[in-house]
All heavy atoms as a GROMACS GRO file, in nm:
protein
  644
    1MET      N    1   6.264  10.277   7.928
    1MET     CA    2   6.375  10.205   7.983
    1MET      C    3   6.485  10.306   8.017
    1MET      O    4   6.515  10.394   7.938
    1MET     CB    5   6.426  10.101   7.883
    1MET     CG    6   6.533  10.016   7.934
    1MET     SD    7   6.556   9.894   7.808
    1MET     CE    8   6.638   9.767   7.876
    2MET      N    9   6.547  10.287   8.134
    2MET     CA   10   6.649  10.379   8.181
    2MET      C   11   6.787  10.328   8.134
    2MET      O   12   6.814  10.214   8.132
    2MET     CB   13   6.645  10.386   8.332
    2MET     CG   14   6.521  10.449   8.387
    2MET     SD   15   6.504  10.449   8.567
    2MET     CE   16   6.660  10.500   8.622
    3ASP      N   17   6.864  10.424   8.095
    3ASP     CA   18   7.001  10.385   8.053
    3ASP      C   19   7.094  10.398   8.172
    3ASP      O   20   7.058  10.438   8.282
    3ASP     CB   21   7.048  10.469   7.934
    3ASP     CG   22   7.060  10.616   7.964
    3ASP    OD1   23   7.002  10.657   8.065
    3ASP    OD2   24   7.127  10.683   7.888
    4LYS      N   25   7.221  10.365   8.148
    4LYS     CA   26   7.319  10.358   8.256
    4LYS      C   27   7.340  10.492   8.321
    4LYS      O   28   7.354  10.501   8.443
    4LYS     CB   29   7.448  10.302   8.196
    4LYS     CG   30   7.557  10.274   8.298
    4LYS     CD   31   7.678  10.214   8.230
    4LYS     CE   32   7.786  10.182   8.334
    4LYS     NZ   33   7.903  10.121   8.273
    5LYS      N   34   7.343  10.600   8.244
    5LYS     CA   35   7.365  10.735   8.300
    5LYS      C   36   7.251  10.778   8.391
    5LYS      O   37   7.275  10.839   8.497
    5LYS     CB   38   7.381  10.836   8.185
    5LYS     CG   39   7.513  10.820   8.112
    5LYS     CD   40   7.522  10.923   8.001
    5LYS     CE   41   7.653  10.900   7.921
    5LYS     NZ   42   7.666  10.995   7.812
    6ASP      N   43   7.128  10.744   8.354
    6ASP     CA   44   7.015  10.779   8.439
    6ASP      C   45   7.023  10.704   8.575
    6ASP      O   46   6.997  10.761   8.678
    6ASP     CB   47   6.882  10.744   8.372
    6ASP     CG   48   6.854  10.834   8.250
    6ASP    OD1   49   6.904  10.951   8.253
    6ASP    OD2   50   6.781  10.789   8.162
    7ILE      N   51   7.057  10.578   8.567
    7ILE     CA   52   7.070  10.497   8.690
    7ILE      C   53   7.178  10.554   8.778
    7ILE      O   54   7.159  10.570   8.902
    7ILE     CB   55   7.095  10.351   8.654
    7ILE    CG1   56   6.974  10.290   8.582
    7ILE    CG2   57   7.128  10.271   8.782
    7ILE    CD1   58   6.997  10.153   8.526
    8ILE      N   59   7.293  10.587   8.722
    8ILE     CA   60   7.404  10.639   8.801
    8ILE      C   61   7.367  10.774   8.862
    8ILE      O   62   7.397  10.801   8.979
    8ILE     CB   63   7.531  10.651   8.713
    8ILE    CG1   64   7.585  10.511   8.680
    8ILE    CG2   65   7.640  10.731   8.785
    8ILE    CD1   66   7.697  10.507   8.581
    9SER      N   67   7.300  10.862   8.788
    9SER     CA   68   7.262  10.992   8.844
    9SER      C   69   7.157  10.977   8.956
    9SER      O   70   7.166  11.048   9.055
    9SER     CB   71   7.208  11.082   8.732
    9SER     OG   72   7.087  11.030   8.682
   10LYS      N   73   7.065  10.882   8.945
   10LYS     CA   74   6.970  10.860   9.053
   10LYS      C   75   7.034  10.800   9.176
   10LYS      O   76   7.004  10.838   9.289
   10LYS     CB   77   6.857  10.771   9.005
   10LYS     CG   78   6.757  10.842   8.916
   10LYS     CD   79   6.637  10.758   8.888
   10LYS     CE   80   6.539  10.839   8.805
   10LYS     NZ   81   6.412  10.772   8.790
   11LEU      N   82   7.128  10.710   9.154
   11LEU     CA   83   7.198  10.648   9.268
   11LEU      C   84   7.293  10.747   9.336
   11LEU      O   85   7.317  10.738   9.457
   11LEU     CB   86   7.275  10.524   9.226
   11LEU     CG   87   7.190  10.403   9.190
   11LEU    CD1   88   7.278  10.289   9.140
   11LEU    CD2   89   7.111  10.358   9.311
   12ALA      N   90   7.348  10.844   9.262
   12ALA     CA   91   7.437  10.942   9.322
   12ALA      C   92   7.365  11.031   9.420
   12ALA      O   93   7.422  11.074   9.518
   12ALA     CB   94   7.500  11.025   9.210
   13GLY      N   95   7.236  11.059   9.399
   13GLY     CA   96   7.159  11.140   9.488
   13GLY      C   97   7.109  11.064   9.611
   13GLY      O   98   7.063  11.126   9.710
   14TYR      N   99   7.117  10.934   9.611
   14TYR     CA  100   7.069  10.852   9.721
   14TYR      C  101   7.179  10.829   9.821
   14TYR      O  102   7.281  10.769   9.790
   14TYR     CB  103   7.018  10.718   9.667
   14TYR     CG  104   6.960  10.628   9.772
   14TYR    CD1  105   6.834  10.654   9.828
   14TYR    CD2  106   7.027  10.514   9.811
   14TYR    CE1  107   6.781  10.573   9.924
   14TYR    CE2  108   6.974  10.427   9.905
   14TYR     CZ  109   6.853  10.459   9.963
   14TYR     OH  110   6.798  10.375  10.056
   15LYS      N  111   7.163  10.883   9.940
   15LYS     CA  112   7.266  10.866  10.044
   15LYS      C  113   7.221  10.768  10.147
   15LYS      O  114   7.103  10.772  10.194
   15LYS     CB  115   7.294  11.002  10.111
   15LYS     CG  116   7.341  11.108  10.017
   15LYS     CD  117   7.480  11.078   9.971
   15LYS     CE  118   7.528  11.189   9.877
   15LYS     NZ  119   7.640  11.154   9.801
   16LEU      N  120   7.309  10.682  10.186
   16LEU     CA  121   7.280  10.583  10.289
   16LEU      C  122   7.378  10.603  10.405
   16LEU      O  123   7.498  10.599  10.384
   16LEU     CB  124   7.297  10.440  10.230
   16LEU     CG  125   7.276  10.326  10.327
   16LEU    CD1  126   7.129  10.324  10.372
   16LEU    CD2  127   7.312  10.194  10.264
   17GLU      N  128   7.321  10.628  10.518
   17GLU     CA  129   7.402  10.644  10.637
   17GLU      C  130   7.401  10.516  10.716
   17GLU      O  131   7.299  10.456  10.745
   17GLU     CB  132   7.350  10.760  10.721
   17GLU     CG  133   7.361  10.895  10.654
   17GLU     CD  134   7.318  11.008  10.745
   17GLU    OE1  135   7.323  10.990  10.868
   17GLU    OE2  136   7.280  11.111  10.691
   18GLY      N  137   7.522  10.470  10.748
   18GLY     CA  138   7.536  10.342  10.822
   18GLY      C  139   7.508  10.361  10.968
   18GLY      O  140   7.528  10.464  11.028
   19ASP      N  141   7.460  10.255  11.029
   19ASP     CA  142   7.438  10.249  11.172
   19ASP      C  143   7.561  10.193  11.240
   19ASP      O  144   7.574  10.070  11.251
   19ASP     CB  145   7.313  10.168  11.201
   19ASP     CG  146   7.277  10.162  11.347
   19ASP    OD1  147   7.332  10.247  11.426
   19ASP    OD2  148   7.200  10.075  11.387
   20ILE      N  149   7.653  10.276  11.274
   20ILE     CA  150   7.782  10.231  11.329
   20ILE      C  151   7.762  10.160  11.461
   20ILE      O  152   7.822  10.058  11.487
   20ILE     CB  153   7.879  10.349  11.342
   20ILE    CG1  154   7.910  10.406  11.202
   20ILE    CG2  155   8.008  10.308  11.411
   20ILE    CD1  156   7.993  10.531  11.203
   21GLU      N  157   7.673  10.214  11.546
   21GLU     CA  158   7.647  10.150  11.674
   21GLU      C  159   7.589  10.010  11.659
   21GLU      O  160   7.632   9.915  11.724
   21GLU     CB  161   7.548  10.238  11.756
   21GLU     CG  162   7.588  10.262  11.896
   21GLU     CD  163   7.492  10.357  11.964
   21GLU    OE1  164   7.391  10.303  12.016
   21GLU    OE2  165   7.515  10.478  11.961
   22GLY      N  166   7.495   9.997  11.567
   22GLY     CA  167   7.434   9.866  11.541
   22GLY      C  168   7.533   9.768  11.485
   22GLY      O  169   7.533   9.650  11.518
   23ARG      N  170   7.619   9.820  11.400
   23ARG     CA  171   7.723   9.734  11.337
   23ARG      C  172   7.817   9.682  11.446
   23ARG      O  173   7.851   9.562  11.448
   23ARG     CB  174   7.798   9.809  11.231
   23ARG     CG  175   7.900   9.723  11.160
   23ARG     CD  176   7.972   9.798  11.054
   23ARG     NE  177   8.061   9.894  11.120
   23ARG     CZ  178   8.129   9.986  11.058
   23ARG    NH1  179   8.121  10.000  10.930
   23ARG    NH2  180   8.206  10.067  11.124
   24GLU      N  181   7.859   9.770  11.536
   24GLU     CA  182   7.950   9.727  11.643
   24GLU      C  183   7.885   9.625  11.736
   24GLU      O  184   7.949   9.531  11.776
   24GLU     CB  185   7.995   9.851  11.725
   24GLU     CG  186   8.085   9.943  11.646
   24GLU     CD  187   8.216   9.881  11.605
   24GLU    OE1  188   8.272   9.799  11.684
   24GLU    OE2  189   8.262   9.910  11.495
   25LYS      N  190   7.757   9.646  11.768
   25LYS     CA  191   7.685   9.552  11.853
   25LYS      C  192   7.675   9.415  11.782
   25LYS      O  193   7.688   9.311  11.846
   25LYS     CB  194   7.546   9.603  11.886
   25LYS     CG  195   7.545   9.712  11.986
   25LYS     CD  196   7.402   9.758  12.016
   25LYS     CE  197   7.402   9.876  12.110
   25LYS     NZ  198   7.265   9.924  12.137
   26THR      N  199   7.648   9.416  11.653
   26THR     CA  200   7.638   9.291  11.578
   26THR      C  201   7.773   9.219  11.578
   26THR      O  202   7.778   9.095  11.596
   26THR     CB  203   7.591   9.319  11.434
   26THR    OG1  204   7.465   9.386  11.438
   26THR    CG2  205   7.574   9.189  11.357
   27ILE      N  206   7.880   9.289  11.559
   27ILE     CA  207   8.014   9.230  11.557
   27ILE      C  208   8.045   9.171  11.694
   27ILE      O  209   8.097   9.058  11.706
   27ILE     CB  210   8.120   9.333  11.514
   27ILE    CG1  211   8.101   9.367  11.364
   27ILE    CG2  212   8.262   9.284  11.540
   27ILE    CD1  213   8.187   9.480  11.319
   28GLU      N  214   8.015   9.246  11.800
   28GLU     CA  215   8.041   9.195  11.936
   28GLU      C  216   7.959   9.070  11.965
   28GLU      O  217   8.009   8.973  12.022
   28GLU     CB  218   8.011   9.305  12.041
   28GLU     CG  219   8.110   9.416  12.041
   28GLU     CD  220   8.069   9.524  12.138
   28GLU    OE1  221   7.980   9.504  12.223
   28GLU    OE2  222   8.127   9.637  12.129
   29LEU      N  223   7.832   9.072  11.927
   29LEU     CA  224   7.746   8.955  11.950
   29LEU      C  225   7.794   8.835  11.872
   29LEU      O  226   7.802   8.722  11.926
   29LEU     CB  227   7.601   8.989  11.910
   29LEU     CG  228   7.500   8.876  11.926
   29LEU    CD1  229   7.484   8.841  12.074
   29LEU    CD2  230   7.365   8.920  11.870
   30GLY      N  231   7.834   8.856  11.749
   30GLY     CA  232   7.888   8.745  11.668
   30GLY      C  233   8.015   8.691  11.731
   30GLY      O  234   8.038   8.567  11.731
   31TYR      N  235   8.099   8.780  11.778
   31TYR     CA  236   8.226   8.736  11.840
   31TYR      C  237   8.198   8.651  11.964
   31TYR      O  238   8.261   8.548  11.986
   31TYR     CB  239   8.313   8.856  11.873
   31TYR     CG  240   8.446   8.820  11.931
   31TYR    CD1  241   8.546   8.766  11.853
   31TYR    CD2  242   8.474   8.845  12.067
   31TYR    CE1  243   8.667   8.734  11.907
   31TYR    CE2  244   8.594   8.815  12.122
   31TYR     CZ  245   8.696   8.757  12.043
   31TYR     OH  246   8.815   8.726  12.095
   32GLU      N  247   8.103   8.698  12.048
   32GLU     CA  248   8.068   8.621  12.167
   32GLU      C  249   8.011   8.485  12.134
   32GLU      O  250   8.042   8.386  12.198
   32GLU     CB  251   7.966   8.700  12.249
   32GLU     CG  252   8.021   8.826  12.317
   32GLU     CD  253   7.916   8.908  12.384
   32GLU    OE1  254   7.796   8.864  12.390
   32GLU    OE2  255   7.948   9.018  12.431
   33ILE      N  256   7.928   8.477  12.032
   33ILE     CA  257   7.870   8.348  11.991
   33ILE      C  258   7.982   8.256  11.939
   33ILE      O  259   7.983   8.137  11.971
   33ILE     CB  260   7.760   8.370  11.885
   33ILE    CG1  261   7.638   8.435  11.949
   33ILE    CG2  262   7.723   8.237  11.820
   33ILE    CD1  263   7.533   8.479  11.849
   34MET      N  264   8.072   8.309  11.861
   34MET     CA  265   8.182   8.229  11.810
   34MET      C  266   8.268   8.172  11.922
   34MET      O  267   8.305   8.054  11.924
   34MET     CB  268   8.268   8.308  11.711
   34MET     CG  269   8.205   8.328  11.579
   34MET     SD  270   8.296   8.439  11.466
   34MET     CE  271   8.463   8.406  11.497
   35ILE      N  272   8.298   8.253  12.020
   35ILE     CA  273   8.376   8.209  12.136
   35ILE      C  274   8.302   8.104  12.213
   35ILE      O  275   8.358   8.000  12.248
   35ILE     CB  276   8.411   8.331  12.225
   35ILE    CG1  277   8.506   8.427  12.155
   35ILE    CG2  278   8.476   8.282  12.356
   35ILE    CD1  279   8.639   8.372  12.120
   36ARG      N  280   8.174   8.128  12.241
   36ARG     CA  281   8.097   8.034  12.320
   36ARG      C  282   8.084   7.899  12.248
   36ARG      O  283   8.103   7.793  12.307
   36ARG     CB  284   7.958   8.091  12.348
   36ARG     CG  285   7.877   8.003  12.441
   36ARG     CD  286   7.740   8.060  12.468
   36ARG     NE  287   7.665   8.066  12.344
   36ARG     CZ  288   7.589   8.169  12.306
   36ARG    NH1  289   7.580   8.273  12.380
   36ARG    NH2  290   7.525   8.166  12.190
   37LEU      N  291   8.054   7.900  12.121
   37LEU     CA  292   8.042   7.774  12.047
   37LEU      C  293   8.176   7.707  12.028
   37LEU      O  294   8.184   7.583  12.030
   37LEU     CB  295   7.974   7.798  11.913
   37LEU     CG  296   7.826   7.840  11.917
   37LEU    CD1  297   7.777   7.866  11.775
   37LEU    CD2  298   7.744   7.737  11.986
   38GLY      N  299   8.278   7.784  12.009
   38GLY     CA  300   8.410   7.730  11.991
   38GLY      C  301   8.464   7.661  12.113
   38GLY      O  302   8.531   7.559  12.107
   39MET      N  303   8.427   7.713  12.232
   39MET     CA  304   8.474   7.656  12.355
   39MET      C  305   8.395   7.531  12.395
   39MET      O  306   8.449   7.442  12.457
   39MET     CB  307   8.462   7.758  12.471
   39MET     CG  308   8.550   7.877  12.450
   39MET     SD  309   8.723   7.826  12.455
   39MET     CE  310   8.791   7.961  12.542
   40SER      N  311   8.266   7.525  12.360
   40SER     CA  312   8.183   7.418  12.411
   40SER      C  313   8.159   7.306  12.311
   40SER      O  314   8.118   7.196  12.350
   40SER     CB  315   8.050   7.472  12.457
   40SER     OG  316   7.979   7.528  12.349
   41ARG      N  317   8.178   7.331  12.185
   41ARG     CA  318   8.138   7.228  12.084
   41ARG      C  319   8.254   7.146  12.029
   41ARG      O  320   8.230   7.046  11.966
   41ARG     CB  321   8.065   7.299  11.969
   41ARG     CG  322   7.933   7.350  12.007
   41ARG     CD  323   7.859   7.407  11.889
   41ARG     NE  324   7.839   7.303  11.788
   41ARG     CZ  325   7.801   7.328  11.668
   41ARG    NH1  326   7.773   7.452  11.632
   41ARG    NH2  327   7.783   7.232  11.582
   42HIS      N  328   8.376   7.187  12.048
   42HIS     CA  329   8.487   7.115  11.990
   42HIS      C  330   8.578   7.055  12.093
   42HIS      O  331   8.611   7.121  12.192
   42HIS     CB  332   8.567   7.209  11.896
   42HIS     CG  333   8.490   7.270  11.786
   42HIS    ND1  334   8.438   7.195  11.680
   42HIS    CD2  335   8.445   7.395  11.762
   42HIS    CE1  336   8.372   7.269  11.599
   42HIS    NE2  337   8.373   7.394  11.648
   43SER      N  338   8.619   6.933  12.066
   43SER     CA  339   8.710   6.866  12.156
   43SER      C  340   8.808   6.786  12.068
   43SER      O  341   8.790   6.776  11.948
   43SER     CB  342   8.636   6.774  12.249
   43SER     OG  343   8.575   6.668  12.177
   44TYR      N  344   8.912   6.734  12.132
   44TYR     CA  345   9.007   6.657  12.058
   44TYR      C  346   8.942   6.526  12.003
   44TYR      O  347   8.976   6.476  11.895
   44TYR     CB  348   9.127   6.619  12.145
   44TYR     CG  349   9.216   6.740  12.171
   44TYR    CD1  350   9.230   6.794  12.295
   44TYR    CD2  351   9.287   6.801  12.065
   44TYR    CE1  352   9.309   6.903  12.318
   44TYR    CE2  353   9.366   6.908  12.086
   44TYR     CZ  354   9.378   6.959  12.214
   44TYR     OH  355   9.458   7.068  12.234
   45PHE      N  356   8.845   6.474  12.081
   45PHE     CA  357   8.776   6.353  12.034
   45PHE      C  358   8.694   6.384  11.908
   45PHE      O  359   8.694   6.300  11.816
   45PHE     CB  360   8.684   6.301  12.144
   45PHE     CG  361   8.612   6.174  12.110
   45PHE    CD1  362   8.681   6.056  12.090
   45PHE    CD2  363   8.474   6.175  12.091
   45PHE    CE1  364   8.614   5.938  12.059
   45PHE    CE2  365   8.409   6.060  12.056
   45PHE     CZ  366   8.479   5.941  12.040
   46GLU      N  367   8.625   6.498  11.904
   46GLU     CA  368   8.551   6.532  11.783
   46GLU      C  369   8.641   6.559  11.669
   46GLU      O  370   8.608   6.529  11.553
   46GLU     CB  371   8.465   6.655  11.812
   46GLU     CG  372   8.345   6.627  11.900
   46GLU     CD  373   8.257   6.750  11.921
   46GLU    OE1  374   8.280   6.852  11.855
   46GLU    OE2  375   8.166   6.740  12.005
   47LEU      N  376   8.758   6.616  11.693
   47LEU     CA  377   8.856   6.636  11.588
   47LEU      C  378   8.902   6.501  11.533
   47LEU      O  379   8.916   6.483  11.411
   47LEU     CB  380   8.975   6.714  11.640
   47LEU     CG  381   9.090   6.741  11.541
   47LEU    CD1  382   9.044   6.824  11.424
   47LEU    CD2  383   9.205   6.808  11.613
   48PHE      N  384   8.927   6.406  11.623
   48PHE     CA  385   8.968   6.273  11.582
   48PHE      C  386   8.861   6.206  11.496
   48PHE      O  387   8.890   6.147  11.393
   48PHE     CB  388   8.998   6.190  11.709
   48PHE     CG  389   9.038   6.049  11.683
   48PHE    CD1  390   9.163   6.022  11.632
   48PHE    CD2  391   8.951   5.945  11.710
   48PHE    CE1  392   9.203   5.892  11.608
   48PHE    CE2  393   8.991   5.813  11.688
   48PHE     CZ  394   9.116   5.789  11.638
   49LEU      N  395   8.734   6.219  11.537
   49LEU     CA  396   8.627   6.155  11.460
   49LEU      C  397   8.606   6.226  11.326
   49LEU      O  398   8.578   6.160  11.227
   49LEU     CB  399   8.494   6.161  11.539
   49LEU     CG  400   8.491   6.070  11.661
   49LEU    CD1  401   8.352   6.089  11.732
   49LEU    CD2  402   8.511   5.925  11.621
   50SER      N  403   8.624   6.356  11.321
   50SER     CA  404   8.606   6.429  11.196
   50SER      C  405   8.711   6.388  11.093
   50SER      O  406   8.687   6.392  10.973
   50SER     CB  407   8.609   6.579  11.218
   50SER     OG  408   8.740   6.623  11.250
   51THR      N  409   8.832   6.349  11.138
   51THR     CA  410   8.931   6.302  11.042
   51THR      C  411   8.889   6.172  10.978
   51THR      O  412   8.916   6.148  10.861
   51THR     CB  413   9.067   6.284  11.112
   51THR    OG1  414   9.056   6.190  11.217
   51THR    CG2  415   9.122   6.414  11.160
   52PHE      N  416   8.816   6.087  11.050
   52PHE     CA  417   8.767   5.962  10.992
   52PHE      C  418   8.654   5.990  10.891
   52PHE      O  419   8.641   5.924  10.791
   52PHE     CB  420   8.718   5.866  11.099
   52PHE     CG  421   8.832   5.800  11.174
   52PHE    CD1  422   8.853   5.831  11.309
   52PHE    CD2  423   8.918   5.715  11.112
   52PHE    CE1  424   8.956   5.771  11.376
   52PHE    CE2  425   9.021   5.656  11.177
   52PHE     CZ  426   9.043   5.683  11.312
   53ARG      N  427   8.571   6.088  10.922
   53ARG     CA  428   8.460   6.121  10.833
   53ARG      C  429   8.508   6.191  10.704
   53ARG      O  430   8.445   6.189  10.603
   53ARG     CB  431   8.360   6.211  10.904
   53ARG     CG  432   8.277   6.134  11.006
   53ARG     CD  433   8.173   6.226  11.062
   53ARG     NE  434   8.237   6.334  11.133
   53ARG     CZ  435   8.207   6.367  11.259
   53ARG    NH1  436   8.117   6.303  11.325
   53ARG    NH2  437   8.268   6.467  11.319
   54PHE      N  438   8.626   6.254  10.714
   54PHE     CA  439   8.679   6.330  10.602
   54PHE      C  440   8.723   6.231  10.489
   54PHE      O  441   8.710   6.263  10.372
   54PHE     CB  442   8.797   6.414  10.645
   54PHE     CG  443   8.860   6.492  10.536
   54PHE    CD1  444   8.797   6.602  10.482
   54PHE    CD2  445   8.983   6.458  10.489
   54PHE    CE1  446   8.854   6.677  10.381
   54PHE    CE2  447   9.045   6.531  10.387
   54PHE     CZ  448   8.980   6.640  10.333
   55ILE      N  449   8.778   6.116  10.528
   55ILE     CA  450   8.827   6.020  10.428
   55ILE      C  451   8.715   5.930  10.381
   55ILE      O  452   8.634   5.882  10.462
   55ILE     CB  453   8.944   5.940  10.491
   55ILE    CG1  454   9.055   6.033  10.532
   55ILE    CG2  455   8.992   5.834  10.394
   55ILE    CD1  456   9.167   5.967  10.611
   56HIS      N  457   8.708   5.901  10.253
   56HIS     CA  458   8.602   5.820  10.196
   56HIS      C  459   8.612   5.676  10.245
   56HIS      O  460   8.714   5.627  10.280
   56HIS     CB  461   8.609   5.822  10.043
   56HIS     CG  462   8.584   5.954   9.985
   56HIS    ND1  463   8.462   6.013   9.979
   56HIS    CD2  464   8.672   6.046   9.932
   56HIS    CE1  465   8.471   6.132   9.924
   56HIS    NE2  466   8.595   6.158   9.892
   57VAL      N  467   8.495   5.608  10.245
   57VAL     CA  468   8.488   5.470  10.294
   57VAL      C  469   8.573   5.378  10.208
   57VAL      O  470   8.641   5.288  10.259
   57VAL     CB  471   8.338   5.422  10.296
   57VAL    CG1  472   8.331   5.276  10.331
   57VAL    CG2  473   8.257   5.509  10.392
   58HIS      N  474   8.569   5.394  10.076
   58HIS     CA  475   8.646   5.303   9.990
   58HIS      C  476   8.795   5.319  10.015
   58HIS      O  477   8.871   5.223  10.003
   58HIS     CB  478   8.611   5.321   9.844
   58HIS     CG  479   8.658   5.449   9.783
   58HIS    ND1  480   8.586   5.566   9.792
   58HIS    CD2  481   8.770   5.476   9.716
   58HIS    CE1  482   8.656   5.663   9.732
   58HIS    NE2  483   8.767   5.614   9.683
   59THR      N  484   8.840   5.436  10.058
   59THR     CA  485   8.979   5.455  10.091
   59THR      C  486   9.014   5.380  10.218
   59THR      O  487   9.121   5.317  10.227
   59THR     CB  488   9.011   5.605  10.111
   59THR    OG1  489   8.969   5.676   9.995
   59THR    CG2  490   9.156   5.630  10.135
   60TRP      N  491   8.925   5.379  10.317
   60TRP     CA  492   8.948   5.303  10.439
   60TRP      C  493   8.955   5.153  10.408
   60TRP      O  494   9.038   5.079  10.463
   60TRP     CB  495   8.837   5.329  10.541
   60TRP     CG  496   8.853   5.459  10.611
   60TRP    CD1  497   8.772   5.567  10.603
   60TRP    CD2  498   8.958   5.495  10.702
   60TRP    NE1  499   8.818   5.666  10.681
   60TRP    CE2  500   8.932   5.626  10.744
   60TRP    CE3  501   9.067   5.430  10.750
   60TRP    CZ2  502   9.015   5.693  10.832
   60TRP    CZ3  503   9.151   5.498  10.841
   60TRP    CH2  504   9.123   5.626  10.880
   61ILE      N  505   8.867   5.107  10.318
   61ILE     CA  506   8.867   4.965  10.283
   61ILE      C  507   8.996   4.926  10.218
   61ILE      O  508   9.060   4.823  10.247
   61ILE     CB  509   8.746   4.933  10.193
   61ILE    CG1  510   8.614   4.949  10.276
   61ILE    CG2  511   8.755   4.791  10.139
   61ILE    CD1  512   8.489   4.942  10.192
   62ILE      N  513   9.047   5.007  10.124
   62ILE     CA  514   9.171   4.980  10.055
   62ILE      C  515   9.289   4.979  10.154
   62ILE      O  516   9.376   4.893  10.152
   62ILE     CB  517   9.197   5.082   9.944
   62ILE    CG1  518   9.092   5.063   9.830
   62ILE    CG2  519   9.337   5.073   9.889
   62ILE    CD1  520   9.092   5.176   9.729
   63GLN      N  521   9.290   5.079  10.245
   63GLN     CA  522   9.397   5.084  10.346
   63GLN      C  523   9.393   4.962  10.438
   63GLN      O  524   9.499   4.908  10.473
   63GLN     CB  525   9.389   5.212  10.429
   63GLN     CG  526   9.425   5.337  10.352
   63GLN     CD  527   9.409   5.460  10.436
   63GLN    OE1  528   9.354   5.459  10.544
   63GLN    NE2  529   9.464   5.570  10.385
   64LEU      N  530   9.274   4.920  10.476
   64LEU     CA  531   9.262   4.803  10.561
   64LEU      C  532   9.311   4.677  10.487
   64LEU      O  533   9.383   4.593  10.545
   64LEU     CB  534   9.115   4.782  10.605
   64LEU     CG  535   9.088   4.664  10.694
   64LEU    CD1  536   9.159   4.678  10.828
   64LEU    CD2  537   8.940   4.648  10.719
   65PHE      N  538   9.277   4.669  10.362
   65PHE     CA  539   9.322   4.552  10.282
   65PHE      C  540   9.475   4.553  10.270
   65PHE      O  541   9.538   4.446  10.288
   65PHE     CB  542   9.257   4.558  10.141
   65PHE     CG  543   9.306   4.449  10.049
   65PHE    CD1  544   9.263   4.317  10.065
   65PHE    CD2  545   9.393   4.478   9.948
   65PHE    CE1  546   9.306   4.218   9.983
   65PHE    CE2  547   9.440   4.380   9.861
   65PHE     CZ  548   9.397   4.248   9.881
   66ILE      N  549   9.535   4.666  10.242
   66ILE     CA  550   9.682   4.674  10.230
   66ILE      C  551   9.744   4.640  10.369
   66ILE      O  552   9.846   4.565  10.374
   66ILE     CB  553   9.723   4.815  10.186
   66ILE    CG1  554   9.680   4.833  10.040
   66ILE    CG2  555   9.874   4.832  10.199
   66ILE    CD1  556   9.699   4.975   9.989
   67PHE      N  557   9.688   4.689  10.476
   67PHE     CA  558   9.744   4.664  10.607
   67PHE      C  559   9.735   4.513  10.641
   67PHE      O  560   9.834   4.453  10.688
   67PHE     CB  561   9.665   4.742  10.711
   67PHE     CG  562   9.710   4.717  10.854
   67PHE    CD1  563   9.831   4.760  10.900
   67PHE    CD2  564   9.626   4.650  10.941
   67PHE    CE1  565   9.871   4.739  11.031
   67PHE    CE2  566   9.664   4.623  11.070
   67PHE     CZ  567   9.787   4.670  11.116
   68LEU      N  568   9.620   4.452  10.617
   68LEU     CA  569   9.605   4.310  10.645
   68LEU      C  570   9.693   4.222  10.554
   68LEU      O  571   9.749   4.121  10.595
   68LEU     CB  572   9.459   4.265  10.631
   68LEU     CG  573   9.365   4.324  10.737
   68LEU    CD1  574   9.223   4.285  10.707
   68LEU    CD2  575   9.409   4.284  10.876
   69SER      N  576   9.710   4.266  10.429
   69SER     CA  577   9.800   4.192  10.337
   69SER      C  578   9.944   4.201  10.386
   69SER      O  579  10.017   4.103  10.382
   69SER     CB  580   9.793   4.254  10.196
   69SER     OG  581   9.661   4.240  10.147
   70GLY      N  582   9.982   4.318  10.436
   70GLY     CA  583  10.117   4.333  10.488
   70GLY      C  584  10.141   4.247  10.612
   70GLY      O  585  10.248   4.187  10.627
   71ILE      N  586  10.042   4.236  10.699
   71ILE     CA  587  10.053   4.152  10.817
   71ILE      C  588  10.066   4.005  10.779
   71ILE      O  589  10.152   3.933  10.832
   71ILE     CB  590   9.937   4.174  10.913
   71ILE    CG1  591   9.949   4.313  10.978
   71ILE    CG2  592   9.931   4.068  11.019
   71ILE    CD1  593   9.833   4.349  11.068
   72THR      N  594   9.983   3.960  10.687
   72THR     CA  595   9.991   3.817  10.647
   72THR      C  596  10.122   3.787  10.576
   72THR      O  597  10.177   3.678  10.596
   72THR     CB  598   9.873   3.781  10.557
   72THR    OG1  599   9.869   3.867  10.444
   72THR    CG2  600   9.741   3.788  10.630
   73MET      N  601  10.170   3.883  10.500
   73MET     CA  602  10.302   3.858  10.433
   73MET      C  603  10.415   3.856  10.536
   73MET      O  604  10.510   3.777  10.522
   73MET     CB  605  10.325   3.965  10.327
   73MET     CG  606  10.235   3.957  10.204
   73MET     SD  607  10.260   4.089  10.090
   73MET     CE  608  10.422   4.056  10.030
   74ALA      N  609  10.407   3.938  10.639
   74ALA     CA  610  10.510   3.938  10.741
   74ALA      C  611  10.515   3.808  10.818
   74ALA      O  612  10.621   3.758  10.855
   74ALA     CB  613  10.490   4.056  10.835
   75PHE      N  614  10.399   3.750  10.848
   75PHE     CA  615  10.395   3.626  10.920
   75PHE      C  616  10.434   3.504  10.834
   75PHE      O  617  10.471   3.402  10.889
   75PHE     CB  618  10.257   3.603  10.982
   75PHE     CG  619  10.232   3.685  11.104
   75PHE    CD1  620  10.122   3.770  11.112
   75PHE    CD2  621  10.319   3.682  11.211
   75PHE    CE1  622  10.100   3.846  11.222
   75PHE    CE2  623  10.296   3.758  11.324
   75PHE     CZ  624  10.188   3.841  11.330
   76LYS      N  625  10.428   3.515  10.704
   76LYS     CA  626  10.466   3.405  10.616
   76LYS      C  627  10.620   3.391  10.610
   76LYS      O  628  10.672   3.284  10.584
   76LYS     CB  629  10.412   3.423  10.476
   76LYS     CG  630  10.262   3.394  10.469
   76LYS     CD  631  10.214   3.405  10.324
   76LYS     CE  632  10.066   3.373  10.319
   76LYS     NZ  633  10.012   3.386  10.184
   77PHE      N  634  10.692   3.504  10.635
   77PHE     CA  635  10.838   3.496  10.626
   77PHE      C  636  10.898   3.466  10.756
   77PHE      O  637  10.912   3.462  10.849
   77PHE     CB  638  10.894   3.627  10.570
   77PHE     CG  639  10.862   3.649  10.428
   77PHE    CD1  640  10.774   3.748  10.385
   77PHE    CD2  641  10.920   3.567  10.330
   77PHE    CE1  642  10.744   3.767  10.254
   77PHE    CE2  643  10.888   3.586  10.195
   77PHE     CZ  644  10.801   3.688  10.160
   0.00000   0.00000   0.00000
């Protein structure tokens, strides 16, 4: 079994050279994909619908009940 010092000494001799060109290409490709998807997939209507999906159904039911109770109370007076 290797101890911590052996592992550190073996890792110190291992050199890894990064592929800077490949990294830059990957970043550019990811940026292009983000721009393309961001421009074509989101609209104000989807934002509006996502706000409804964010709130739980039981919360909508409670809010509807409170709203209808308020309307009926307003018409009674």
